N, C-alpha and C positions, 0 to 999 in steps of 0.2 A: 474731059475726055483722059483716064491715063493711064501714065510714061512710065519710065523706067531706062536711065540712060547709062550705058556700058562705062563705069570706073576703068582709073589706069586699071591694069592684070587683072583684071576680072576675068571668072572664063563663064561660058553663056549658061553655061547650069547654074552659077551664084546668082546669074543675072536672073534668069525664067524664075528660082528660088524669091526671090527678093520681091518681082515681081507678082507673085502673087499671094506671096501675101500680103503686097498692099491695097490687091481686089480682094483680098477674104475684108482685108480692115477694111473698106471701104461698102461692101456690104452687097454691095449690085448684085453680083449671084442669088443673090441670099432673094431681093427682091424682083430678080428674074423668075425662079421657080417657081417664087409663092403668085404673081402675078397667071404664068401659064399651068399651073393647076392648082384651079382659087374652088376652095375648099366652099361643098355646099350648107346652108345656111341653118345653125344644129332647129333643135323644136324649141327649144330656153330660147335665142334668137324670136323667131317666128314668134312665139309668143308673146313676150317682149315688147317688139311690135307690133303687136296686133292692140297691143294695151292701148302704147301710147298713141296710135291711130283714132285709137274712139275716144279717147280721153282732149287733144285736138276735135274731131273731130263735134265733140260736144262742148267745146270754150267755142267754139264761131258759133254753132246755133245758137246760144245764149248772145255774143255780142250782135248776133244780127238783131232780134229782139232791142237790146238795150241800149245800141249806140242810136 
């Protein structure tokens, strides 16, 4: 949990700006936005995943006969 305690003789505007800086440094909002707006997988990623699946499938088939 992130919080900012008001210092002596500190204005509310200054407290808010200090709190905003703390939140930005922690990247909480950035991760929240990225989770909310998930991107579709790219064609390159889909292709790489398919190749990996094929490799693992081949490896498992081979291990089935030689174990």
